[in-house]
C-alpha positions, 0 to 999 in steps of 0.5 A, a space after each residue: 500500500 501507499 503508506 509512505 510517499 507522496 503523489 503529484 496532484 495530477 495522479 488523483 485530481 480527477 477524483 474531484 472538481 472545483 467550479 469557478 466559485 470554489 464549490 467542490 464536486 466529488 467525481 469519485 464517491 469513494 473519496 470522503 467529502 472532507 478529505 476531497 475538500 482538503 485535497 482540493 485546497 492542496 491541489 487547486 486548479 492550475 497548481 504547479 506540476 511539482 505540487 505533491 500531497 502525502 499518500 498518508 495524511 496522518 503519519 506520512 513518514 511512518 511505515 504503519 497501518 494508518 493508510 488502511 485506517 484511512 481507507 476505511 474513513 474514505 481517505 484513500 488518495 488513489 482510486 485504485 486503493 479506495 476500491 479495496 473497501 468496495 469489494 468484500 473480498 478485499 475489505 476484510 483484509 483492509 479491516 484486518 490490517 487497519 485493526 492490527 499493526 503487527 499483522 500489517 508489519 508481518 505482511 510488509 516484512 514478507 513482501 520485502 
């Protein structure tokens, strides 16, 4: 998962839109409204191509299970990660990893 790192606005900004009056429209309903508003402020229309946002808004520099907790709160930066909680086959694993830091670390260690 994307627990550490950052992404350029262009890699996720298609999930929301701001009109000329600054009103937010979520294009992707799997993205929480408050989180979408935060992202829209960090990545306004016309933002420099060099602007990035942390993948994990809570603990961006730690290798931890917070990203999975965020997915359950509809704070998945990427649509490809947000879909993990829209299918019961993967939701169960997200819940397991979100609720158990040690399980997350075991899975992470087995993939390195």
